[in-house]
C-alpha positions in Angstrom: 136.4 -18.1 -125.9 135.6 -15.6 -123.1 132.0 -15.3 -122.0 132.4 -11.6 -122.7 133.5 -12.1 -126.3 131.8 -10.0 -128.9 128.8 -11.4 -130.7 129.1 -11.8 -134.4 127.1 -9.4 -136.5 124.6 -11.9 -137.8 124.8 -14.4 -134.9 121.6 -16.3 -134.0 120.6 -17.3 -130.4 121.7 -20.9 -130.7 125.2 -19.9 -131.9 125.4 -17.3 -129.2 124.4 -19.8 -126.5 127.0 -22.3 -127.8 129.7 -19.7 -127.8 128.9 -18.4 -124.3 128.4 -21.8 -122.7 130.9 -23.9 -124.6 128.2 -26.4 -125.4 126.5 -27.0 -128.8 122.9 -26.0 -129.2 120.6 -28.8 -130.3 117.2 -27.1 -130.4 115.9 -23.5 -130.6 112.4 -22.2 -129.8 111.8 -18.5 -130.3 109.5 -17.0 -127.6 109.6 -13.4 -128.8 111.7 -11.0 -130.9 114.4 -10.9 -128.2 114.0 -14.2 -126.2 114.7 -17.7 -127.4 114.6 -21.0 -125.5 117.7 -23.1 -126.4 118.4 -26.7 -125.6 122.1 -27.5 -125.2 124.0 -30.7 -125.8 123.3 -32.9 -122.8 119.7 -31.7 -122.5 119.9 -28.5 -120.4 117.5 -25.8 -121.6 118.6 -22.1 -121.2 117.0 -18.8 -122.1 118.9 -16.6 -124.6 118.0 -12.9 -124.6 119.2 -10.4 -127.1 119.8 -6.8 -126.0 121.2 -4.1 -128.3 120.9 -1.0 -126.1 124.4 0.0 -124.8 124.9 -1.5 -121.3 121.5 -3.3 -121.1 122.8 -6.8 -121.0 125.7 -5.9 -118.7 123.2 -4.2 -116.3 120.8 -7.2 -116.3 123.6 -9.8 -115.7 125.1 -7.7 -112.9 121.7 -7.3 -111.3 120.9 -11.0 -111.4 124.3 -11.8 -109.8 123.8 -9.2 -107.1 120.4 -10.5 -106.2 121.8 -14.1 -106.2 124.7 -13.1 -104.0 122.2 -12.2 -101.3 121.2 -15.9 -101.1 117.5 -15.1 -100.5 115.2 -14.7 -103.5 115.6 -17.2 -106.4 116.9 -15.9 -109.7 118.1 -17.8 -112.8 121.8 -18.4 -112.9 123.8 -16.5 -115.5 125.8 -18.8 -117.8 127.4 -16.1 -119.9 126.9 -12.7 -121.5 128.5 -10.2 -123.8 127.4 -6.8 -125.2 124.4 -8.3 -127.0 123.5 -11.7 -125.5 122.6 -13.0 -122.1 122.3 -16.7 -121.3 120.5 -17.8 -118.1 118.7 -20.8 -116.7 115.2 -21.6 -117.8 112.6 -21.6 -115.0 110.1 -24.5 -115.6 106.6 -23.0 -115.1 104.4 -23.9 -112.2 101.3 -22.4 -110.6 100.9 -19.7 -108.0 100.2 -20.8 -104.5 99.6 -19.1 -101.2 102.5 -21.1 -99.6 105.0 -20.0 -102.3 103.7 -16.4 -102.0 104.3 -16.3 -98.2 107.8 -17.7 -98.6 108.5 -15.2 -101.4 107.4 -12.4 -99.0 109.8 -13.6 -96.4 112.7 -14.0 -98.9 112.0 -10.5 -100.3 112.2 -9.0 -96.9 115.5 -10.7 -96.3 116.8 -9.5 -99.7 115.9 -5.9 -98.9 117.6 -6.2 -95.5 120.9 -7.3 -97.1 121.1 -3.7 -98.2 123.0 -1.5 -100.6 125.8 1.0 -100.2 123.6 4.0 -101.1 120.3 4.9 -102.7 120.9 4.5 -106.4 123.9 2.3 -106.0 124.3 -0.1 -109.0 125.3 -3.7 -108.5 129.0 -4.4 -108.5 130.3 -4.3 -112.1 126.9 -2.9 -113.1 126.9 0.3 -115.3 125.7 3.7 -114.0 123.6 4.0 -117.2 121.3 1.1 -116.8 117.7 0.3 -117.8 114.2 -0.3 -116.3 112.5 -2.4 -119.0 113.2 -0.5 -122.2 113.8 2.9 -120.6 117.2 4.2 -119.6 117.8 4.5 -115.8 120.8 6.3 -114.3 122.2 4.9 -111.1 123.4 8.1 -109.4 123.9 7.7 -105.7 122.5 9.7 -102.8 122.0 9.4 -99.0 118.7 11.2 -98.6 115.9 9.1 -100.0 113.2 11.8 -100.7 115.7 14.1 -102.5 117.3 11.2 -104.4 113.9 9.7 -105.4 112.6 13.0 -106.7 115.8 14.0 -108.5 116.9 10.6 -110.0 113.7 8.6 -110.3 110.6 10.8 -110.7 111.7 14.1 -112.3 113.8 12.8 -115.2 110.9 10.8 -116.6 108.4 13.6 -115.9 110.6 16.1 -117.9 110.8 13.7 -120.8 107.0 13.0 -120.7 106.4 16.8 -120.8 108.8 17.2 -123.7 107.0 14.4 -125.5 103.7 16.0 -124.9 102.3 13.0 -122.9 102.1 15.0 -119.6 100.6 18.5 -119.7 102.3 21.4 -117.9 99.5 21.7 -115.3 99.7 18.0 -114.6 103.5 18.2 -114.2 103.1 20.9 -111.6 101.0 18.5 -109.5 103.7 15.9 -109.6 106.4 18.4 -108.9 104.5 19.6 -105.8 104.3 16.0 -104.6 108.1 15.8 -105.0 108.6 19.0 -103.0 106.6 17.5 -100.2 108.4 14.1 -100.2 110.4 14.9 -97.0 107.2 15.1 -95.0 105.3 12.4 -96.9 108.0 9.7 -97.1 107.6 8.3 -93.6 110.4 7.3 -91.3 113.9 7.2 -92.7 114.9 3.7 -94.0 118.4 2.4 -94.9 119.1 1.7 -98.6 117.6 -1.7 -99.5 118.8 -4.1 -102.2 115.9 -3.8 -104.7 114.9 -5.9 -107.7 113.8 -2.6 -109.0 111.3 -3.7 -111.6 109.1 -6.0 -109.6 105.9 -6.1 -111.6 104.0 -9.3 -111.9 105.5 -10.2 -115.3 108.9 -10.5 -113.7 107.6 -12.8 -111.0 107.7 -16.5 -112.1 105.9 -19.2 -110.2 108.2 -22.2 -110.7 107.4 -25.9 -111.0 109.5 -26.4 -107.9 106.9 -24.5 -105.8 109.2 -21.4 -105.5 109.0 -17.9 -106.8 111.7 -16.8 -109.2 112.6 -13.2 -110.2 113.8 -12.2 -113.7 114.6 -9.0 -115.6 115.8 -6.9 -112.6 116.6 -3.2 -112.7 118.6 -3.7 -109.5 119.8 -0.8 -107.4 119.8 0.5 -103.9 116.5 2.0 -103.0 113.6 2.2 -100.6 112.1 -1.2 -99.8 108.5 0.1 -100.2 109.2 0.7 -103.9 109.5 -3.0 -104.7 106.2 -3.6 -102.8 104.5 -0.7 -104.5 105.4 -2.2 -107.9 103.8 -5.5 -106.9 100.6 -3.6 -106.1 100.7 -1.6 -109.3 99.9 -4.4 -111.8 98.6 -7.0 -109.4 100.3 -10.2 -108.2 98.7 -13.5 -107.3 98.3 -14.1 -103.6 99.6 -10.6 -102.8 98.1 -10.6 -99.3 100.2 -13.7 -98.5 103.3 -12.1 -100.0 102.8 -9.1 -97.7 102.0 -11.3 -94.7 105.2 -13.2 -95.2 107.2 -9.9 -95.6 105.8 -8.5 -92.4 106.7 -11.6 -90.5 110.4 -10.9 -91.2 110.5 -7.1 -91.5 107.4 -5.2 -90.4 106.8 -2.1 -92.5 106.7 1.3 -91.0 103.3 2.7 -89.9 101.4 4.3 -92.8 103.2 2.3 -95.5 99.9 1.6 -97.3 99.3 5.4 -97.7 102.7 5.7 -99.4 102.2 3.1 -102.1 101.1 5.8 -104.6 104.3 7.9 -104.0 106.4 4.8 -104.7 104.4 4.2 -107.9 105.1 7.6 -109.3 108.4 6.3 -110.7 107.1 3.2 -112.6 104.0 5.1 -113.7 106.1 7.8 -115.3 108.4 5.2 -116.8 105.4 3.7 -118.4 104.2 7.1 -119.5 107.4 7.6 -121.4 107.4 4.2 -122.9 103.7 3.7 -123.6 102.0 7.1 -123.7 99.3 9.1 -122.2 97.3 6.4 -120.6 99.7 6.1 -117.6 100.0 9.9 -117.2 96.5 10.2 -115.6 97.4 7.5 -113.1 100.6 9.4 -112.1 98.7 12.6 -111.6 96.0 10.8 -109.6 98.5 9.3 -107.1 100.3 12.7 -106.8 97.0 14.4 -106.0 96.1 11.8 -103.5 99.5 12.3 -101.8 99.0 16.0 -101.7 95.6 15.6 -100.1 97.1 13.7 -97.1 
């Protein structure tokens, strides 16, 4: 049966893994409501993820393959997927180390340099209507990063947050002013980079092999500083070593540290939409800081 065959209505993760890989499942261990560790006949362990939002699994599978095609950062191999199920390699867990962090930084810089056709470009075979975490994310392309970032990454989530009542109108005006000034605040023009797109610490796995592995991408063409700003937002072990490794391969433009907040507006507003008012204050704070420059 094709790896894109439809999942049955009541299918469980083990059955889905067997169908998509062609190998019987011998053991199942649920890790969350949507993620199950499944051992296949022969001993290989895979991760089986359920996704019911339209296009979510397709977007994640396409993103993993696009990142893997670059041959730089390590991502789990995709063994099969359909509309509801994604089967990938398991990454045996290790411990963070400065050495792995520096190598990750170098690999991330190389990934970004592989590039993308345009800002907002989805992976090949990836849908225009994709996701970042549980939030919808439209991959509409553009050639001018400040305008594209405001129009397709910041403002859609700001409008929804205002409609939901989690961002007040006066606060929204601060963020809108920061968007208006993006052309002068964004720094030197950069070519579209191949982004992971949701590079917070929870999607950075420190493998038992001493390497860093990336999962759950929201991959698209974007500004390379956005991935780095996401690493800063929620913390990352040995972040200084990651940045040192990155700068060895692809030095960042002058003033990049002052622009971290601008690049965090997007994920902060996504979190505001998903999780409420707590993140709204952070978004307004970084917008005010940008305007004060």
